[in-house]
DSSP file (Angstrom, degrees, kcal/mol; ACC not computed):
  #  RESIDUE AA STRUCTURE BP1 BP2  ACC     N-H-->O    O-->H-N    N-H-->O    O-->H-N    TCO  KAPPA ALPHA  PHI   PSI    X-CA   Y-CA   Z-CA
    1    1 A M              0   0    0      0, 0.0     2,-0.3     0, 0.0     0, 0.0   0.000 360.0 360.0 360.0 139.2   -3.6   12.0  -18.0
    2    2 A M        -     0   0    0      1,-0.1     2,-0.2    36,-0.0     0, 0.0  -0.623 360.0-114.8 -83.9 141.8   -5.3   10.2  -15.1
    3    3 A A        -     0   0    0     -2,-0.3    36,-3.3     1,-0.0     2,-0.4  -0.509  29.7-142.3 -75.4 137.6   -7.6   12.2  -12.8
    4    4 A E  E     -A   38   0A   0     34,-0.2     2,-0.5    -2,-0.2    34,-0.2  -0.845  10.1-161.1-108.2 144.8   -6.4   12.5   -9.2
    5    5 A F  E     -A   37   0A   0     32,-2.2    32,-3.3    -2,-0.4     2,-0.4  -0.988  12.7-167.8-117.3 124.3   -8.5   12.4   -6.1
    6    6 A R  E     +A   36   0A   0     -2,-0.5    30,-0.2    30,-0.2    28,-0.0  -0.923  11.8 165.6-116.2 140.6   -7.0   13.9   -3.0
    7    7 A S  E     -A   35   0A   0     28,-2.3    28,-2.4    -2,-0.4    -2,-0.0  -0.943  33.3-165.0-155.6 133.9   -8.3   13.6    0.6
    8    8 A P        +     0   0    0      0, 0.0     2,-0.9     0, 0.0    25,-0.1   0.495  66.3 109.6 -89.4  -4.5   -7.0   14.2    4.1
    9    9 A D     >  -     0   0    0      1,-0.2     4,-2.7    26,-0.1     5,-0.2  -0.572  52.8-165.9 -79.7 104.6   -9.9   12.1    5.5
   10   10 A L  H  > S+     0   0    0     -2,-0.9     4,-2.1     1,-0.2    -1,-0.2   0.829  85.1  52.7 -62.3 -33.3   -8.4    8.8    6.7
   11   11 A Q  H  > S+     0   0    0      2,-0.2     4,-2.2     1,-0.2    -1,-0.2   0.917 110.9  46.3 -69.0 -43.8  -11.8    7.0    7.0
   12   12 A L  H  > S+     0   0    0      1,-0.2     4,-2.5     2,-0.2    -2,-0.2   0.945 112.8  51.2 -64.2 -41.9  -12.7    7.8    3.4
   13   13 A C  H  X S+     0   0    0     -4,-2.7     4,-2.5     1,-0.2    -2,-0.2   0.882 108.5  50.4 -62.7 -38.0   -9.3    6.8    2.2
   14   14 A A  H  X S+     0   0    0     -4,-2.1     4,-2.3     2,-0.2    -1,-0.2   0.898 109.0  52.4 -66.3 -38.2   -9.5    3.5    4.0
   15   15 A Y  H  X S+     0   0    0     -4,-2.2     4,-1.8     2,-0.2    -2,-0.2   0.955 109.6  49.4 -57.7 -49.1  -12.9    2.9    2.4
   16   16 A L  H  <>S+     0   0    0     -4,-2.5     5,-2.5     1,-0.2    -2,-0.2   0.899 111.5  48.0 -59.1 -44.2  -11.3    3.6   -1.0
   17   17 A V  H ><5S+     0   0    0     -4,-2.5     3,-1.4     1,-0.2    -1,-0.2   0.879 109.3  53.1 -65.3 -35.4   -8.5    1.2   -0.3
   18   18 A A  H 3<5S+     0   0    0     -4,-2.3    -1,-0.2     1,-0.3    -2,-0.2   0.809 107.1  53.7 -69.2 -27.7  -11.0   -1.4    0.9
   19   19 A R  T 3<5S-     0   0    0     -4,-1.8    -1,-0.3    -5,-0.2    -2,-0.2   0.422 130.2 -96.8 -83.3  -1.1  -12.8   -0.9   -2.5
   20   20 A G  T < 5S+     0   0    0     -3,-1.4     2,-0.8    -4,-0.2    -3,-0.2   0.573  84.4 127.0  97.4  11.4   -9.5   -1.5   -4.3
   21   21 A H      < -     0   0    0     -5,-2.5    -1,-0.2    -6,-0.2    -2,-0.2  -0.870  42.2-161.7-105.1 103.5   -8.2    2.0   -5.0
   22   22 A D        -     0   0    0     -2,-0.8    16,-0.5    -3,-0.1     2,-0.1  -0.638  23.0-113.5 -85.0 138.7   -4.6    2.2   -3.7
   23   23 A P        -     0   0    0      0, 0.0    14,-0.3     0, 0.0     3,-0.1  -0.426  15.7-151.0 -69.8 149.2   -3.1    5.8   -3.1
   24   24 A V  S    S-     0   0    0     12,-3.1     2,-0.3     1,-0.3    13,-0.2   0.713  72.1 -15.7 -92.0 -25.7   -0.3    6.7   -5.4
   25   25 A R  E     -B   36   0A   0     11,-1.2    11,-2.4     2,-0.0     2,-0.4  -0.982  57.4-121.7-164.9 171.2    1.4    8.9   -2.9
   26   26 A V  E     -B   35   0A   0     -2,-0.3     2,-0.3     9,-0.2     9,-0.2  -0.989  35.0-172.1-121.7 134.4    1.1   10.9    0.3
   27   27 A E  E     +B   34   0A   0      7,-2.9     7,-2.3    -2,-0.4    47,-0.0  -0.812  30.8  42.8-125.5 163.9    1.7   14.7    0.2
   28   28 A G  S    S-     0   0    0     -2,-0.3     5,-0.1     5,-0.2     6,-0.0  -0.040  85.8 -43.4  95.4 170.4    2.0   17.6    2.6
   29   29 A P    >   -     0   0    0      0, 0.0     3,-2.3     0, 0.0    -2,-0.1  -0.247  65.9 -97.9 -67.8 159.4    3.6   18.4    5.9
   30   30 A P  G >  S+     0   0    0      0, 0.0     3,-0.5     0, 0.0    45,-0.1   0.795 123.3  49.7 -49.7 -35.6    3.4   15.9    8.7
   31   31 A D  G 3  S+     0   0    0      1,-0.2    -3,-0.0    44,-0.0    44,-0.0   0.456 118.6  37.4 -86.5   2.8    0.4   17.6   10.4
   32   32 A R  G <  S+     0   0    0     -3,-2.3    -1,-0.2     2,-0.0     2,-0.1  -0.307  77.7 171.9-143.5  53.7   -1.6   17.9    7.1
   33   33 A R    <   -     0   0    0     -3,-0.5     2,-0.4    -5,-0.1    -5,-0.2  -0.397  12.5-162.8 -72.7 143.0   -1.0   14.7    5.2
   34   34 A V  E     - B   0  27A   0     -7,-2.3    -7,-2.9    -2,-0.1     2,-0.3  -0.996  11.9-139.9-128.8 129.6   -3.1   14.1    2.0
   35   35 A F  E     -AB   7  26A   0    -28,-2.4   -28,-2.3    -2,-0.4     2,-0.5  -0.730  16.2-154.1 -87.6 138.6   -3.6   10.8    0.2
   36   36 A V  E     -AB   6  25A   0    -11,-2.4   -12,-3.1    -2,-0.3   -11,-1.2  -0.969  14.6-179.5-117.2 124.3   -3.6   11.1   -3.6
   37   37 A F  E     -A    5   0A   0    -32,-3.3   -32,-2.2    -2,-0.5     2,-0.4  -0.775  19.0-132.8-115.7 161.2   -5.4    8.4   -5.6
   38   38 A R  E    S-A    4   0A   0    -16,-0.5   -34,-0.2    -2,-0.3   -16,-0.1  -0.944  77.3  -2.1-115.6 139.0   -5.8    8.1   -9.4
   39   39 A D  S    S+     0   0    0    -36,-3.3    -1,-0.2    -2,-0.4   -35,-0.1   0.838  71.7 167.8  58.1  44.1   -9.1    7.4  -11.3
   40   40 A V        -     0   0    0    -37,-0.2    -1,-0.2    -3,-0.1     5,-0.0  -0.811  37.4-125.0 -86.7 117.4  -11.4    7.1   -8.3
   41   41 A P    >>  -     0   0    0      0, 0.0     4,-1.2     0, 0.0     3,-1.1  -0.388  10.0-130.3 -63.5 135.6  -15.0    7.2   -9.8
   42   42 A P  H 3> S+     0   0    0      0, 0.0     4,-2.5     0, 0.0     5,-0.2   0.847 106.6  66.2 -52.9 -34.2  -17.1    9.9   -8.2
   43   43 A K  H 3> S+     0   0    0      1,-0.2     4,-2.3     2,-0.2     5,-0.2   0.897  96.3  53.4 -55.9 -41.1  -19.8    7.3   -7.6
   44   44 A V  H <> S+     0   0    0     -3,-1.1     4,-1.5     2,-0.2    -1,-0.2   0.903 110.5  46.9 -64.9 -42.0  -17.5    5.4   -5.1
   45   45 A V  H  X S+     0   0    0     -4,-1.2     4,-2.1     1,-0.2    -1,-0.2   0.895 111.7  51.9 -65.9 -40.3  -17.0    8.6   -3.1
   46   46 A A  H  X S+     0   0    0     -4,-2.5     4,-2.1     1,-0.2    -2,-0.2   0.840 106.2  53.5 -64.0 -36.3  -20.8    9.3   -3.2
   47   47 A E  H  X>S+     0   0    0     -4,-2.3     5,-2.0    -5,-0.2     4,-0.8   0.868 107.1  52.5 -69.1 -36.1  -21.5    5.9   -2.0
   48   48 A Y  H ><5S+     0   0    0     -4,-1.5     3,-0.7     2,-0.2    -2,-0.2   0.946 111.9  44.6 -61.1 -50.1  -19.2    6.4    1.0
   49   49 A H  H 3<5S+     0   0    0     -4,-2.1    -2,-0.2     1,-0.2    -1,-0.2   0.840 116.3  46.3 -62.8 -36.5  -21.0    9.7    1.9
   50   50 A A  H 3<5S-     0   0    0     -4,-2.1    -1,-0.2    -5,-0.2    -2,-0.2   0.533 103.8-131.4 -87.5  -5.1  -24.4    8.1    1.4
   51   51 A D  T <<5 +     0   0    0     -4,-0.8    -3,-0.2    -3,-0.7    -4,-0.1   0.910  67.5 127.7  59.1  45.6  -23.5    5.0    3.4
   52   52 A T      < +     0   0    0     -5,-2.0    -4,-0.1     1,-0.1    -1,-0.1   0.390  47.4  70.4-115.2   0.2  -24.9    2.8    0.6
   53   53 A C  S    S-     0   0    0     -6,-0.6    -1,-0.1    -9,-0.1    -2,-0.1  -0.900  72.0-143.4-126.0 107.4  -22.1    0.4   -0.2
   54   54 A P        -     0   0    0      0, 0.0     2,-0.4     0, 0.0    -2,-0.0  -0.320  16.6-171.9 -68.8 145.5  -21.2   -2.2    2.4
   55   55 A V        -     0   0    0     -2,-0.0   -36,-0.1   -36,-0.0   -40,-0.0  -0.988  36.2 -95.6-134.8 142.3  -17.5   -3.2    2.9
   56   56 A S     >  -     0   0    0     -2,-0.4     4,-2.3     1,-0.2     5,-0.2  -0.373  27.9-135.8 -55.5 131.0  -16.3   -6.0    4.9
   57   57 A P  H  > S+     0   0    0      0, 0.0     4,-2.8     0, 0.0     5,-0.3   0.878 105.7  52.8 -55.0 -42.5  -15.3   -4.8    8.4
   58   58 A H  H  > S+     0   0    0      1,-0.2     4,-2.3     2,-0.2     5,-0.2   0.942 111.2  45.1 -61.8 -47.5  -12.1   -6.8    8.3
   59   59 A R  H  > S+     0   0    0      2,-0.2     4,-2.1     1,-0.2    -1,-0.2   0.882 113.3  51.3 -65.5 -39.1  -11.1   -5.3    4.9
   60   60 A L  H  X S+     0   0    0     -4,-2.3     4,-2.2     2,-0.2    -2,-0.2   0.925 113.4  42.6 -64.4 -47.9  -12.0   -1.8    6.1
   61   61 A F  H  X S+     0   0    0     -4,-2.8     4,-2.5     2,-0.2    -2,-0.2   0.865 112.0  54.0 -72.0 -33.1   -9.9   -2.0    9.3
   62   62 A R  H  X S+     0   0    0     -4,-2.3     4,-2.5    -5,-0.3    -1,-0.2   0.914 110.9  48.3 -55.9 -47.2   -7.0   -3.7    7.5
   63   63 A S  H  X S+     0   0    0     -4,-2.1     4,-2.4    -5,-0.2    -2,-0.2   0.907 109.5  52.3 -63.6 -41.6   -7.1   -0.8    5.1
   64   64 A Y  H  X S+     0   0    0     -4,-2.2     4,-2.4     2,-0.2    -2,-0.2   0.937 110.9  46.2 -63.5 -49.0   -7.2    1.8    7.9
   65   65 A R  H  X S+     0   0    0     -4,-2.5     4,-2.3     1,-0.2    -1,-0.2   0.896 110.4  54.0 -62.3 -39.6   -4.2    0.3    9.6
   66   66 A Q  H  X S+     0   0    0     -4,-2.5     4,-2.1     1,-0.2    -1,-0.2   0.920 110.2  46.5 -60.1 -45.5   -2.3    0.1    6.3
   67   67 A L  H  X S+     0   0    0     -4,-2.4     4,-1.8     2,-0.2    -1,-0.2   0.889 110.5  52.6 -65.9 -36.9   -2.9    3.8    5.7
   68   68 A K  H  X S+     0   0    0     -4,-2.4     4,-2.1     2,-0.2     5,-0.2   0.919 108.5  50.5 -60.8 -43.0   -1.9    4.8    9.2
   69   69 A R  H  X S+     0   0    0     -4,-2.3     4,-2.5     1,-0.2    -1,-0.2   0.942 110.8  50.0 -60.3 -44.8    1.4    2.8    8.8
   70   70 A R  H  X S+     0   0    0     -4,-2.1     4,-1.1     1,-0.2    -1,-0.2   0.799 107.2  54.5 -65.0 -28.4    2.0    4.7    5.5
   71   71 A L  H  < S+     0   0    0     -4,-1.8     4,-0.4     2,-0.2    -1,-0.2   0.944 112.6  42.3 -67.5 -46.4    1.3    8.1    7.2
   72   72 A F  H  < S+     0   0    0     -4,-2.1     3,-0.5     1,-0.2    -2,-0.2   0.818 112.2  53.7 -70.9 -32.7    3.9    7.5    9.9
   73   73 A A  H  < S+     0   0    0     -4,-2.5    -1,-0.2     1,-0.2    -2,-0.2   0.795 110.8  45.8 -72.0 -25.5    6.4    6.0    7.5
   74   74 A S     <        0   0    0     -4,-1.1    -1,-0.2    -5,-0.2    -2,-0.2   0.458 360.0 360.0 -96.2  -2.0    6.3    9.0    5.2
   75   75 A A              0   0    0     -3,-0.5    -1,-0.2    -4,-0.4    -2,-0.1   0.459 360.0 360.0 -69.4 360.0    6.5   11.5    8.0
């Protein structure tokens, strides 16, 4: 079974998408949506929190917009 990583943090999720990790689903009521990912290495999340892994701003903002569209589409 694949490990799941869940987060309501849109910025963190956009970073994960920019790093190549796409969410498998969105869960929860409209006012408390959570993105669910599979097999996100803890190191990637730690790099986000430590601000040690640069990501292209274009890729990051594209990922952010993509996730926002997905939030509203699944509401």
